N, C-alpha and C positions, 0 to 999 in steps of 0.2 A: 504493500499499499504506500503510495507517495505521500509526501509531507502534507500537501494541500488537502487531500482526502482525509488524512488523520486530524488535521486541524479542524476541518469542517465537521467531522464527527464529534469532536470535543465540543465545538461551539454549539452544535445541535443539542448535545447532552446537557450542556450548561443552560441553554434556553428552556429546555424541558424542566429542569429543576427550578428555575426562576418562576415559570408558570405555575408549577406544583405549590411552591411556598406562597405565591400571591393568591392562588385559588383557595389556599387554607387560611387566608386572612392575615398573612404575614406580609411585611414589606421586604422585597428582595431585589437586588440588582446584580448584573454581571459587572465585573471589574475589567475595563477595557485594558488590553495590553498586559494583563497580569503575566508575570514570568519573563517580561521582556523590558522592564524598566528598572531604574536605579533603586526605587524604593520597594520594599516588600509589600505585596498585595495579594490577597486570595483571589480565586476565580469568581467567587460569589460571596456576597454579604447578605445575610438574611436576619431579620429581627422582628420582634413584636414588643409589646410593652414590658415584657418580663425578661426575654432572652435575646442575645446577639450571637450569631454564628458567623464564623469565617470559614469558608469551605474551599478546599482544593479538590478539583474534580478530575477523575480519570475514567477514561472509556477504553476498554481493551477487548480484543478478540482472543487473546491468550488465556491460559489457565492461571497465569500469575501475572501481577502487575508490579513493576519495580519503581520506586520513587527515590529521587535523588535526595541525599542529605541536605543539600542547599535549599531545595524546595520546602522541605519540612522545617528547616531552621527559620526560613522567612515566614512561613505560616505561623510558627510559634511566636516570633518576634512581633509580627503584625497583631496577632491575637492579644498578646499581653498588653501591648500599648493601647489597643482599641477597647479593651475590656470585653473581648468576645471569647466564645468557646471555639477551639480549633478542631475542625472535623476534616476527615478525608472521605469524599464520596467516590465510590468506585462502582462501575457497572460492567459486568461481564456480559458477553453476547447472549441474548435470550433470557437474561436475569433482571430482576428489579434492581434499583439503586441500593447499595449498602453503604451505611455511614459508620466510620470507625474513628476512634480516638487514636492519637499517635502511639500511645503505649500499647495499643492492640496490634500494631504491626510488627512483623517479624524482621529483626535486624539481621541482615546478611553479613554485616561488617562494613561493606563498602556502600551499601544502600539499604533501603527499607523495602519490604515486599508484602504483598497481600494476595493470597491465593483465594479462589472461589470458596474453598472449604473453610478457610479462616474467616472470610467475609460472612459466610452463612452462620458460622459459629459465634463470632464476636460482634459482627455488625448489626446495626439496627436498620430497619426499613424506614422509609420516610414517614410512615404512619406512626411507627414507635418513637422516632425522633421528635415528631411534633406532638407526641403525647396523646394521639387519638387511638383509643383501644377499639379494636375490631369487634 
């Protein structure tokens, strides 16, 4: 898959999440150029009167998604300064979005990783994250 398609897939995924948060009564925006600017910024910022979430989004066709140490450091730094909860949203092909905390990720030494199995075990669905019980 070329870079343009990969970027488009990520953008589509981010837009989907923005829609889901807004539909649930939250305020949510995509952060333009996240990952390509000098200052740390998450892919998505979502909040309501009670909670603020900074979310790094990843979409993958693989069974495991690797995240750079730098990406996560920036997410952590931004979240602390902004007073937001730091979350990683990952979507595997044919699966719903799963939301994980940094401490739930697997440390491979050189990067962080999340497998579908780990996401299903440790991750929250968007309904669970938003506190909506089915």
